[in-house]
MDAnalysis code that builds the backbone (N, CA, C; Angstrom):
import MDAnalysis as mda
import numpy as np

u = mda.Universe.empty(432, n_residues=144, atom_resindex=np.repeat(np.arange(144), 3), trajectory=True)
u.add_TopologyAttr("name", ["N", "CA", "C"] * 144)
u.add_TopologyAttr("resid", np.arange(1, 145))
u.add_TopologyAttr("resname", ["MET", "ASN", "ALA", "SER", "MET", "LEU", "PRO", "TYR", "ILE", "LEU", "PHE", "SER", "CYS", "LEU", "LEU", "LEU", "SER", "VAL", "GLN", "ALA", "GLN", "ASN", "CYS", "SER", "PHE", "ARG", "GLU", "ILE", "ILE", "ARG", "HIS", "THR", "LYS", "LEU", "LEU", "PRO", "VAL", "SER", "CYS", "PRO", "CYS", "ARG", "GLU", "THR", "ALA", "VAL", "ASN", "SER", "CYS", "SER", "CYS", "LEU", "PRO", "ILE", "ALA", "GLU", "PRO", "GLY", "HIS", "GLU", "LEU", "ALA", "CYS", "PHE", "VAL", "GLU", "GLY", "THR", "GLU", "HIS", "MET", "LEU", "LYS", "HIS", "SER", "ILE", "SER", "SER", "ASN", "ALA", "VAL", "VAL", "GLU", "ARG", "LEU", "ASN", "LEU", "SER", "PHE", "GLN", "ILE", "GLN", "LEU", "ASP", "ARG", "ASN", "LEU", "CYS", "GLU", "SER", "LEU", "ALA", "ARG", "GLY", "THR", "GLN", "CYS", "GLN", "TYR", "LYS", "THR", "LYS", "GLY", "ASN", "VAL", "LYS", "GLU", "PHE", "LEU", "THR", "LYS", "ILE", "LEU", "ARG", "THR", "TYR", "GLN", "GLU", "ILE", "ASN", "ILE", "HIS", "ASN", "LEU", "LYS", "LYS", "LEU", "LYS", "LYS", "THR", "PRO", "ILE", "ILE", "VAL"])
u.atoms.positions = np.array([
    [9.724, -28.897, -24.694],
    [10.130, -28.465, -24.262],
    [11.129, -29.763, -23.071],
    [12.316, -29.207, -23.390],
    [13.467, -29.655, -22.570],
    [13.113, -29.851, -21.052],
    [13.870, -30.893, -20.406],
    [13.804, -30.581, -18.764],
    [15.010, -30.017, -18.304],
    [15.799, -29.407, -18.891],
    [16.677, -28.305, -18.174],
    [15.772, -26.570, -18.550],
    [15.272, -26.736, -19.142],
    [13.698, -25.513, -19.205],
    [12.944, -25.314, -17.881],
    [12.242, -26.386, -16.956],
    [12.121, -26.760, -16.422],
    [12.183, -26.060, -15.267],
    [13.410, -26.305, -13.875],
    [13.635, -24.844, -13.465],
    [13.677, -23.133, -13.844],
    [13.950, -22.856, -14.923],
    [13.353, -21.443, -14.744],
    [12.443, -21.539, -14.769],
    [11.988, -22.295, -15.222],
    [9.604, -21.841, -15.503],
    [9.522, -22.110, -14.164],
    [10.012, -22.916, -13.379],
    [9.604, -22.873, -12.116],
    [9.530, -22.255, -11.512],
    [10.785, -21.444, -11.356],
    [11.429, -20.375, -10.932],
    [10.538, -18.909, -11.494],
    [10.492, -18.740, -12.642],
    [9.233, -17.004, -13.324],
    [8.023, -17.629, -12.354],
    [7.820, -18.761, -12.449],
    [6.218, -18.941, -12.132],
    [6.042, -18.552, -10.343],
    [7.163, -18.743, -10.026],
    [7.465, -18.415, -8.309],
    [7.994, -16.961, -8.228],
    [8.361, -16.516, -8.750],
    [8.669, -14.913, -9.059],
    [7.524, -14.165, -9.366],
    [6.319, -14.509, -10.691],
    [5.395, -13.905, -10.439],
    [4.195, -14.178, -9.504],
    [4.149, -15.169, -8.883],
    [3.249, -15.473, -7.966],
    [3.554, -14.623, -6.511],
    [4.417, -13.794, -6.359],
    [5.216, -13.411, -5.132],
    [5.135, -11.933, -5.567],
    [5.681, -11.386, -7.305],
    [5.519, -10.372, -7.246],
    [3.558, -9.924, -7.241],
    [2.798, -10.657, -7.428],
    [1.295, -10.675, -7.524],
    [0.523, -10.371, -5.968],
    [1.578, -10.662, -5.549],
    [1.010, -10.377, -3.831],
    [1.843, -9.702, -3.144],
    [3.167, -8.921, -3.493],
    [4.175, -7.851, -2.884],
    [2.847, -6.799, -2.616],
    [2.352, -6.246, -3.534],
    [1.547, -5.168, -3.427],
    [2.723, -3.734, -3.423],
    [3.042, -4.495, -4.799],
    [4.685, -3.116, -4.839],
    [4.972, -2.279, -3.516],
    [4.999, -3.207, -2.383],
    [5.539, -2.712, -1.257],
    [6.842, -1.867, -0.808],
    [7.772, -2.192, -1.762],
    [8.854, -1.322, -2.019],
    [9.217, 0.224, -2.494],
    [8.587, 0.634, -3.437],
    [7.908, 1.694, -4.089],
    [7.011, 2.321, -2.829],
    [6.400, 1.623, -2.838],
    [5.020, 2.227, -1.456],
    [6.070, 2.767, -0.590],
    [6.469, 2.186, 0.023],
    [7.660, 2.535, 1.184],
    [8.466, 3.459, 1.177],
    [9.215, 3.245, 0.260],
    [10.345, 4.696, -0.745],
    [9.112, 5.736, -0.652],
    [8.548, 5.561, -1.840],
    [7.085, 6.939, -1.792],
    [6.776, 7.299, -0.237],
    [6.900, 6.686, 0.467],
    [5.953, 6.946, 1.926],
    [6.524, 7.708, 2.858],
    [8.631, 7.292, 2.871],
    [9.166, 7.311, 3.417],
    [9.590, 8.809, 3.160],
    [9.187, 9.452, 2.100],
    [9.604, 10.620, 1.317],
    [8.488, 11.572, 1.686],
    [7.440, 11.715, 2.249],
    [6.853, 12.725, 2.593],
    [6.661, 13.575, 3.857],
    [6.553, 14.578, 3.899],
    [6.930, 15.363, 5.335],
    [5.712, 15.256, 5.724],
    [5.737, 15.385, 6.656],
    [4.755, 15.706, 7.770],
    [4.722, 16.850, 8.189],
    [3.005, 17.287, 7.967],
    [2.374, 18.401, 8.654],
    [1.414, 18.267, 8.924],
    [1.069, 19.700, 9.374],
    [-0.950, 19.572, 9.918],
    [-1.377, 19.187, 10.268],
    [-1.507, 19.073, 11.753],
    [-2.373, 18.545, 12.670],
    [-3.993, 18.747, 12.026],
    [-4.395, 17.321, 12.897],
    [-5.509, 17.416, 12.668],
    [-6.557, 17.594, 13.414],
    [-7.650, 18.425, 12.870],
    [-8.512, 18.835, 13.824],
    [-9.523, 18.968, 13.240],
    [-10.558, 17.640, 13.421],
    [-12.160, 17.463, 13.594],
    [-13.060, 18.920, 13.619],
    [-12.577, 19.676, 13.790],
    [-13.407, 20.281, 14.297],
    [-13.612, 21.441, 13.970],
    [-12.311, 21.843, 12.986],
    [-12.329, 22.924, 11.898],
    [-12.915, 22.432, 10.631],
    [-13.537, 23.817, 10.146],
    [-14.141, 23.848, 9.008],
    [-13.359, 23.148, 7.807],
    [-12.015, 23.192, 7.233],
    [-11.343, 22.429, 6.063],
    [-9.977, 21.922, 6.824],
    [-9.985, 20.873, 7.494],
    [-9.058, 20.331, 8.362],
    [-7.824, 19.730, 7.133],
    [-7.172, 20.291, 6.260],
    [-6.613, 19.928, 5.454],
    [-5.452, 18.170, 5.633],
    [-5.507, 17.905, 7.243],
    [-5.634, 16.573, 6.806],
    [-5.898, 15.373, 8.061],
    [-6.917, 15.724, 8.129],
    [-7.463, 14.586, 9.428],
    [-7.979, 13.272, 8.313],
    [-7.302, 12.294, 8.298],
    [-7.195, 11.077, 7.365],
    [-7.735, 10.165, 7.918],
    [-8.346, 9.080, 7.424],
    [-8.849, 7.650, 7.299],
    [-7.709, 6.709, 7.824],
    [-7.744, 6.158, 9.657],
    [-7.192, 4.995, 9.682],
    [-7.850, 3.858, 9.392],
    [-7.804, 3.115, 8.385],
    [-8.115, 2.161, 8.498],
    [-8.236, 0.677, 8.669],
    [-9.582, 0.298, 9.166],
    [-9.748, -0.775, 9.640],
    [-9.381, -1.941, 8.712],
    [-8.753, -3.140, 9.376],
    [-8.540, -4.179, 9.105],
    [-8.967, -4.418, 7.697],
    [-8.390, -4.660, 6.893],
    [-9.106, -5.199, 5.430],
    [-9.789, -4.787, 4.591],
    [-9.353, -2.521, 4.396],
    [-9.727, -1.916, 4.931],
    [-9.046, -1.016, 3.632],
    [-8.102, -0.978, 4.312],
    [-6.421, -0.929, 4.262],
    [-6.538, 0.406, 2.809],
    [-6.649, -0.314, 0.993],
    [-6.553, 0.333, 0.358],
    [-7.537, 1.131, -0.537],
    [-9.092, 0.903, 0.182],
    [-9.902, 2.055, -0.041],
    [-9.587, 3.416, 0.693],
    [-8.912, 3.020, 2.072],
    [-8.581, 4.242, 2.861],
    [-7.560, 5.555, 2.557],
    [-6.510, 4.196, 1.884],
    [-5.109, 4.633, 0.686],
    [-5.653, 5.645, -0.222],
    [-6.131, 5.229, -0.805],
    [-7.094, 5.924, -2.044],
    [-7.836, 7.312, -1.647],
    [-8.968, 7.314, -0.647],
    [-9.229, 8.552, 0.053],
    [-8.390, 9.239, 0.769],
    [-7.382, 8.459, 1.412],
    [-6.590, 9.638, 1.878],
    [-5.362, 10.367, 0.852],
    [-4.833, 9.877, 0.047],
    [-4.064, 10.372, -1.209],
    [-4.872, 11.456, -1.436],
    [-5.975, 11.100, -1.912],
    [-6.936, 12.202, -2.843],
    [-7.082, 13.091, -2.356],
    [-7.347, 12.973, -0.768],
    [-7.205, 14.377, 0.048],
    [-6.390, 15.449, 0.287],
    [-5.223, 14.782, 0.263],
    [-4.325, 14.735, 0.396],
    [-4.091, 16.055, -1.053],
    [-3.985, 15.157, -1.765],
    [-3.760, 15.991, -3.420],
    [-4.598, 16.950, -3.502],
    [-5.509, 17.264, -3.067],
    [-6.772, 18.076, -3.555],
    [-6.940, 19.594, -2.170],
    [-5.714, 19.022, -0.947],
    [-5.454, 19.968, -0.182],
    [-4.341, 20.698, 0.217],
    [-3.569, 20.096, -0.908],
    [-1.613, 19.934, -1.756],
    [-0.820, 20.317, -0.116],
    [-1.493, 19.110, 0.488],
    [-0.950, 18.840, 1.682],
    [1.009, 18.179, 1.555],
    [1.051, 17.376, 0.625],
    [2.794, 17.130, -0.170],
    [3.279, 17.080, -0.984],
    [4.358, 16.956, -0.772],
    [4.650, 17.242, -2.556],
    [3.677, 16.023, -3.610],
    [2.847, 16.851, -4.541],
    [1.502, 16.256, -5.225],
    [2.911, 15.510, -6.003],
    [4.048, 15.401, -6.596],
    [4.325, 14.125, -7.242],
    [3.923, 12.990, -6.435],
    [5.100, 13.257, -5.254],
    [5.064, 11.748, -4.725],
    [3.213, 11.499, -4.458],
    [2.538, 12.171, -3.953],
    [0.782, 11.295, -3.333],
    [0.061, 11.158, -4.868],
    [0.559, 11.501, -5.978],
    [0.009, 11.493, -6.980],
    [0.357, 9.852, -7.358],
    [1.896, 9.171, -7.275],
    [2.056, 8.362, -6.962],
    [1.271, 7.111, -6.415],
    [1.474, 7.772, -5.442],
    [1.345, 6.348, -4.653],
    [-0.586, 6.227, -4.435],
    [-1.068, 7.355, -4.807],
    [-2.314, 7.482, -4.992],
    [-2.864, 6.790, -6.625],
    [-1.730, 6.602, -7.353],
    [-2.001, 5.779, -8.757],
    [-1.907, 4.559, -8.088],
    [-0.483, 3.925, -7.562],
    [-0.418, 2.668, -7.132],
    [-1.545, 2.180, -5.854],
    [-1.997, 2.834, -4.861],
    [-3.062, 2.150, -4.556],
    [-4.347, 2.310, -5.213],
    [-4.732, 2.620, -5.899],
    [-6.049, 2.879, -7.296],
    [-5.453, 1.507, -7.519],
    [-4.839, 1.299, -8.868],
    [-4.660, -0.008, -9.088],
    [-4.743, -1.268, -8.437],
    [-4.102, -0.745, -7.478],
    [-3.923, -2.258, -6.436],
    [-5.182, -2.658, -5.797],
    [-6.465, -1.803, -5.814],
    [-7.370, -1.909, -5.955],
    [-8.554, -1.792, -6.629],
    [-8.236, -1.294, -7.582],
    [-8.916, -2.026, -9.283],
    [-8.585, -3.326, -9.709],
    [-7.468, -3.564, -9.089],
    [-7.315, -4.526, -9.870],
    [-6.935, -6.655, -8.575],
    [-7.941, -5.762, -7.721],
    [-7.537, -6.755, -6.686],
    [-5.970, -7.473, -6.539],
    [-5.092, -6.717, -6.096],
    [-3.593, -7.407, -6.309],
    [-2.936, -7.475, -4.539],
    [-3.867, -6.627, -3.978],
    [-3.868, -7.115, -2.386],
    [-5.117, -7.784, -1.375],
    [-5.528, -9.044, -1.734],
    [-6.385, -9.130, -1.597],
    [-6.746, -8.881, 0.112],
    [-5.899, -8.955, 0.539],
    [-6.044, -8.886, 2.649],
    [-6.297, -7.555, 2.779],
    [-5.872, -6.192, 1.905],
    [-5.923, -4.649, 1.952],
    [-7.305, -4.326, 1.256],
    [-8.200, -5.244, 0.733],
    [-8.703, -4.777, 0.239],
    [-10.197, -5.428, -0.051],
    [-11.205, -5.374, 0.878],
    [-12.756, -6.402, 1.370],
    [-13.277, -5.578, 0.878],
    [-13.559, -4.691, 0.185],
    [-14.327, -3.957, -0.485],
    [-14.184, -2.879, -1.015],
    [-14.736, -2.202, -1.354],
    [-14.388, -0.426, -2.626],
    [-14.197, 0.677, -1.333],
    [-15.570, 0.254, -0.515],
    [-15.415, 1.668, 0.805],
    [-14.425, 1.782, 1.830],
    [-13.759, 2.574, 2.364],
    [-13.168, 3.285, 3.106],
    [-14.140, 2.458, 4.597],
    [-13.349, 1.607, 5.383],
    [-14.126, 1.568, 6.036],
    [-12.881, 2.324, 7.654],
    [-13.155, 3.390, 8.273],
    [-12.521, 3.277, 9.217],
    [-13.311, 3.603, 10.995],
    [-12.791, 3.803, 12.097],
    [-13.039, 4.134, 13.095],
    [-12.882, 5.493, 13.497],
    [-11.480, 5.636, 13.398],
    [-10.619, 6.941, 13.712],
    [-10.277, 8.030, 12.599],
    [-10.128, 9.137, 12.437],
    [-9.628, 10.234, 11.540],
    [-7.666, 10.364, 12.655],
    [-6.797, 10.393, 11.542],
    [-5.515, 10.856, 12.180],
    [-4.569, 12.250, 11.549],
    [-3.459, 12.382, 11.863],
    [-3.334, 13.759, 11.351],
    [-2.174, 12.980, 10.150],
    [-1.622, 13.126, 9.368],
    [-0.552, 13.211, 8.345],
    [0.412, 12.110, 8.469],
    [0.893, 12.363, 9.741],
    [1.970, 11.148, 10.259],
    [1.034, 9.957, 10.575],
    [0.078, 10.565, 11.168],
    [-0.363, 8.598, 11.343],
    [-0.788, 7.955, 10.279],
    [-1.667, 8.822, 9.783],
    [-1.888, 7.998, 8.252],
    [-0.898, 7.453, 7.480],
    [0.725, 8.332, 7.083],
    [1.640, 8.221, 6.780],
    [2.311, 6.278, 7.627],
    [2.124, 7.073, 8.951],
    [2.509, 6.010, 9.213],
    [2.139, 4.489, 8.992],
    [0.335, 4.126, 8.938],
    [-0.512, 3.307, 8.975],
    [-0.294, 2.670, 7.248],
    [0.721, 3.142, 6.304],
    [0.608, 2.421, 5.115],
    [2.129, 2.141, 5.476],
    [2.765, 2.930, 6.073],
    [4.223, 2.170, 6.368],
    [4.543, 0.951, 6.553],
    [3.368, 0.505, 8.169],
    [3.309, -0.175, 8.892],
    [2.788, -1.585, 7.777],
    [1.353, -1.014, 7.382],
    [0.757, -1.890, 6.351],
    [1.441, -2.866, 5.447],
    [2.828, -1.806, 4.334],
    [3.562, -2.098, 3.714],
    [5.168, -2.954, 3.649],
    [5.357, -2.500, 5.196],
    [6.646, -3.200, 5.754],
    [5.992, -4.461, 6.407],
    [4.656, -5.391, 7.299],
    [4.209, -6.432, 6.951],
    [4.271, -6.937, 5.966],
    [3.685, -6.693, 4.810],
    [3.929, -7.184, 4.126],
    [5.157, -7.970, 3.113],
    [5.757, -7.278, 3.364],
    [7.553, -7.652, 2.711],
    [7.601, -8.064, 3.265],
    [7.515, -8.196, 5.257],
    [8.145, -9.536, 5.438],
    [7.159, -10.448, 5.858],
    [6.018, -10.605, 5.228],
    [5.520, -11.608, 5.255],
    [6.189, -12.440, 3.844],
    [5.925, -11.603, 2.523],
    [6.826, -12.329, 1.399],
    [7.967, -12.691, 1.448],
    [8.935, -12.103, 2.620],
    [10.332, -12.767, 2.605],
    [10.548, -13.959, 3.328],
    [9.336, -13.766, 4.385],
    [9.191, -14.974, 4.970],
    [8.503, -16.996, 3.902],
    [7.833, -15.749, 3.516],
    [6.702, -17.216, 2.339],
    [8.556, -17.069, 1.128],
    [9.086, -16.226, 0.599],
    [10.217, -16.832, -0.012],
    [11.606, -17.806, 0.627],
    [11.305, -17.621, 2.175],
    [12.276, -18.672, 2.718],
    [12.148, -19.711, 2.855],
    [10.639, -20.026, 2.536],
    [9.927, -21.073, 2.993],
    [9.708, -21.743, 1.466],
    [9.938, -21.668, 0.992],
    [10.097, -22.128, -0.556],
    [11.140, -22.974, -1.483],
    [11.197, -23.821, -1.714],
    [12.416, -24.585, -1.711],
    [12.419, -24.064, -3.530],
    [13.660, -24.321, -3.579],
    [13.932, -24.140, -5.159],
    [14.373, -25.577, -5.569],
    [13.560, -25.755, -6.881],
    [13.744, -27.292, -7.258],
    [14.427, -27.046, -8.760],
    [15.613, -28.096, -8.570],
    [16.740, -28.089, -9.803],
    [16.870, -29.085, -10.338],
])
């Protein structure tokens, strides 16, 4: 290996480490914004279409998987988009890609909310990851 390759290798390692922590936030934010909001949460209803778990900190991924599975089962929104979100969340949970969002594989929540509240939780969670990663990138010196 010659010396001119070192900056390239270091930069590549930096990008890979950021990608491993970014939890596919861009794709999830984009897909979440595409979903329409409908169906109020009525926990007393026998077959409430959209009472979805609002995750406790550290249990977001498990709750996002559970919530999107519920949305698919009840055809609450565009199935193609919800399927992509569900798959992304499931992969992140299975591969432990977002450690701060997955302290376990069980969804833990104190409240349930409607589709809008559930999607807002997803958006805020991944926007915070995005902001955190951008700050981390700005602080990381590039060695040339």
